[in-house]
N, C-alpha and C positions, 0 to 999 in steps of 0.2 A: 456616492461614495466613489472614492477615486481608486488606484490599483494599489496605490502605498498603503492607503486603510483596509484594503480588502487581504491583503499579505498579512497585516500585522496581526488585525482577527485570528485570520487564518491560522497563524505562529501561535496566536497564544490560545485558541483551541486546541493544538494538537499538544501545546504543553498541560493545560489544566485536564485535559483527558490521555495519561500516559499509556493505562491499561488498555482502554480502546484503541489507541493507537497504535500500540504493540498488538493486538488481538488482527487487527485490519492488517496490516503489513505481512504477519505471517500467514495470513489467510492468501495474501495475493503471491507471495512467496511459494506457497506450496502448490498453488491453483498453477502459476507459472511452471514448475519444476515438474508437475504430472503431466502438464501439456507437452514437455521438451521430453520426458522419460517415454510418453506414449508414442511420439513421432520418431524417436530413436528404435523403437521395440518393431513399428511397423515398418521402418527402412531397414532393417537389419538382415 
């Protein structure tokens, strides 16, 4: 499997599992925002 095939497979998986992709992205965003918020509170 080369890079092109791997990217194509990954993209097809993202399209096929839209809800899982959305929930994963949402979890990452919430986690990053939590860390940034905690750092802001600590440094305030």
